[in-house]
Structures are given as C-alpha cells and as structure tokens.
TORKOL-4160 file (C-alpha; in steps of 0.2 Angstrom, whole numbers, padded with zeros to 4 digits, m for minus):
117
<pt num="1" X="0260" Y="0729" Z="m0083"/>
<pt num="2" X="0268" Y="0713" Z="m0073"/>
<pt num="3" X="0274" Y="0712" Z="m0055"/>
<pt num="4" X="0285" Y="0727" Z="m0050"/>
<pt num="5" X="0303" Y="0723" Z="m0050"/>
<pt num="6" X="0310" Y="0718" Z="m0032"/>
<pt num="7" X="0325" Y="0727" Z="m0024"/>
<pt num="8" X="0340" Y="0716" Z="m0025"/>
<pt num="9" X="0358" Y="0716" Z="m0025"/>
<pt num="10" X="0366" Y="0699" Z="m0031"/>
<pt num="11" X="0384" Y="0696" Z="m0024"/>
<pt num="12" X="0395" Y="0685" Z="m0036"/>
<pt num="13" X="0413" Y="0681" Z="m0032"/>
<pt num="14" X="0422" Y="0683" Z="m0049"/>
<pt num="15" X="0420" Y="0667" Z="m0059"/>
<pt num="16" X="0438" Y="0670" Z="m0065"/>
<pt num="17" X="0450" Y="0659" Z="m0053"/>
<pt num="18" X="0464" Y="0671" Z="m0059"/>
<pt num="19" X="0456" Y="0686" Z="m0051"/>
<pt num="20" X="0448" Y="0680" Z="m0034"/>
<pt num="21" X="0449" Y="0697" Z="m0026"/>
<pt num="22" X="0435" Y="0705" Z="m0036"/>
<pt num="23" X="0417" Y="0703" Z="m0032"/>
<pt num="24" X="0403" Y="0707" Z="m0044"/>
<pt num="25" X="0387" Y="0716" Z="m0037"/>
<pt num="26" X="0371" Y="0715" Z="m0049"/>
<pt num="27" X="0358" Y="0727" Z="m0045"/>
<pt num="28" X="0339" Y="0730" Z="m0050"/>
<pt num="29" X="0341" Y="0750" Z="m0048"/>
<pt num="30" X="0351" Y="0760" Z="m0062"/>
<pt num="31" X="0368" Y="0764" Z="m0055"/>
<pt num="32" X="0376" Y="0772" Z="m0069"/>
<pt num="33" X="0372" Y="0782" Z="m0086"/>
<pt num="34" X="0388" Y="0773" Z="m0094"/>
<pt num="35" X="0389" Y="0756" Z="m0102"/>
<pt num="36" X="0406" Y="0754" Z="m0094"/>
<pt num="37" X="0418" Y="0764" Z="m0085"/>
<pt num="38" X="0435" Y="0758" Z="m0075"/>
<pt num="39" X="0442" Y="0767" Z="m0060"/>
<pt num="40" X="0458" Y="0763" Z="m0051"/>
<pt num="41" X="0467" Y="0768" Z="m0036"/>
<pt num="42" X="0475" Y="0780" Z="m0034"/>
<pt num="43" X="0459" Y="0788" Z="m0038"/>
<pt num="44" X="0458" Y="0801" Z="m0051"/>
<pt num="45" X="0441" Y="0810" Z="m0050"/>
<pt num="46" X="0437" Y="0822" Z="m0063"/>
<pt num="47" X="0424" Y="0836" Z="m0063"/>
<pt num="48" X="0416" Y="0826" Z="m0077"/>
<pt num="49" X="0411" Y="0812" Z="m0067"/>
<pt num="50" X="0392" Y="0816" Z="m0065"/>
<pt num="51" X="0391" Y="0818" Z="m0083"/>
<pt num="52" X="0400" Y="0801" Z="m0087"/>
<pt num="53" X="0390" Y="0790" Z="m0075"/>
<pt num="54" X="0377" Y="0802" Z="m0067"/>
<pt num="55" X="0373" Y="0808" Z="m0050"/>
<pt num="56" X="0368" Y="0791" Z="m0042"/>
<pt num="57" X="0385" Y="0783" Z="m0050"/>
<pt num="58" X="0395" Y="0798" Z="m0045"/>
<pt num="59" X="0388" Y="0796" Z="m0027"/>
<pt num="60" X="0391" Y="0778" Z="m0026"/>
<pt num="61" X="0408" Y="0777" Z="m0034"/>
<pt num="62" X="0415" Y="0791" Z="m0021"/>
<pt num="63" X="0407" Y="0780" Z="m0006"/>
<pt num="64" X="0416" Y="0764" Z="m0012"/>
<pt num="65" X="0432" Y="0773" Z="m0017"/>
<pt num="66" X="0433" Y="0778" Z="0002"/>
<pt num="67" X="0433" Y="0759" Z="0007"/>
<pt num="68" X="0450" Y="0755" Z="0013"/>
<pt num="69" X="0457" Y="0741" Z="0002"/>
<pt num="70" X="0447" Y="0745" Z="m0014"/>
<pt num="71" X="0460" Y="0745" Z="m0028"/>
<pt num="72" X="0449" Y="0744" Z="m0044"/>
<pt num="73" X="0431" Y="0748" Z="m0049"/>
<pt num="74" X="0421" Y="0744" Z="m0065"/>
<pt num="75" X="0403" Y="0752" Z="m0065"/>
<pt num="76" X="0390" Y="0747" Z="m0078"/>
<pt num="77" X="0372" Y="0753" Z="m0078"/>
<pt num="78" X="0366" Y="0739" Z="m0068"/>
<pt num="79" X="0383" Y="0732" Z="m0061"/>
<pt num="80" X="0397" Y="0736" Z="m0051"/>
<pt num="81" X="0414" Y="0726" Z="m0050"/>
<pt num="82" X="0426" Y="0728" Z="m0034"/>
<pt num="83" X="0443" Y="0722" Z="m0033"/>
<pt num="84" X="0452" Y="0723" Z="m0017"/>
<pt num="85" X="0470" Y="0722" Z="m0011"/>
<pt num="86" X="0475" Y="0705" Z="m0005"/>
<pt num="87" X="0479" Y="0709" Z="0013"/>
<pt num="88" X="0460" Y="0716" Z="0016"/>
<pt num="89" X="0446" Y="0706" Z="0023"/>
<pt num="90" X="0433" Y="0702" Z="0009"/>
<pt num="91" X="0419" Y="0701" Z="0021"/>
<pt num="92" X="0423" Y="0718" Z="0028"/>
<pt num="93" X="0423" Y="0725" Z="0011"/>
<pt num="94" X="0407" Y="0717" Z="0004"/>
<pt num="95" X="0397" Y="0723" Z="0019"/>
<pt num="96" X="0403" Y="0741" Z="0016"/>
<pt num="97" X="0399" Y="0740" Z="m0004"/>
<pt num="98" X="0382" Y="0732" Z="0000"/>
<pt num="99" X="0379" Y="0747" Z="0012"/>
<pt num="100" X="0384" Y="0760" Z="m0001"/>
<pt num="101" X="0374" Y="0751" Z="m0014"/>
<pt num="102" X="0358" Y="0749" Z="m0002"/>
<pt num="103" X="0360" Y="0769" Z="m0001"/>
<pt num="104" X="0356" Y="0769" Z="m0020"/>
<pt num="105" X="0339" Y="0762" Z="m0016"/>
<pt num="106" X="0335" Y="0778" Z="m0005"/>
<pt num="107" X="0319" Y="0775" Z="0005"/>
<pt num="108" X="0318" Y="0757" Z="m0001"/>
<pt num="109" X="0334" Y="0752" Z="0007"/>
<pt num="110" X="0326" Y="0742" Z="0020"/>
<pt num="111" X="0317" Y="0731" Z="0008"/>
<pt num="112" X="0332" Y="0726" Z="m0003"/>
<pt num="113" X="0335" Y="0708" Z="m0004"/>
<pt num="114" X="0354" Y="0702" Z="m0004"/>
<pt num="115" X="0358" Y="0686" Z="m0013"/>
<pt num="116" X="0375" Y="0678" Z="m0012"/>
<pt num="117" X="0380" Y="0667" Z="m0026"/>
C-alpha cells in the first residue's frame, strides 16, 4: 500500500468568469453518497436527504445551508460547490464553509491542509 491520503480541502474560485460568486471545495474525505445533487435557497429539505447523500452529506448540507448568503449548493462525492449572493463577503462565507467541511474529518480536523487555488 502507498502513502496514506492526506486530509485536504482545496478551495477553488469558479473558473467560469460568468459565475464569480461560486467557490468549489475539493476534499479528500467522502462527503456524499450521490454523484451530483443540487440544492437551492429557499431550502427544501426532505426526509430522504440522508438516503440521497448519506449521513455525512446531510449534516454538511444543513450546516452550509445555515450560512447567511448561501444561495446554491452542489454536492458530489468529493466536491462541494457553494454560490453566495453578491452582497455577501466571500471570505466570510469561505471560512464558514471550510469550518463545516473540517467537521466532516472528525478527530482528524486539526490535520486538514487547506489549499487555495
């Protein structure tokens, strides 16, 4: 077996210049059981959320949905895309999303490397 996978969050500003209010977070921990799911404010969370994205994904989505200014979320197995309203501070939202993602790593959260692209 090779080296263990390092705990990492890669923060990427959306490469699409038409959508500068979206940030993509790539992670080395599985955050969803679904290949791609889209959620849009106002949030309509159904009871099947855990079945759709799993326990980790459902917990993460609820935390991110509670961040003021978040308008859209796409979740994939190892990726989270978050769109904010134009009037909201990008750095504030990024730091709150990173904290929510770090919680996914549990006891290993302190060893998570955050890389900005």
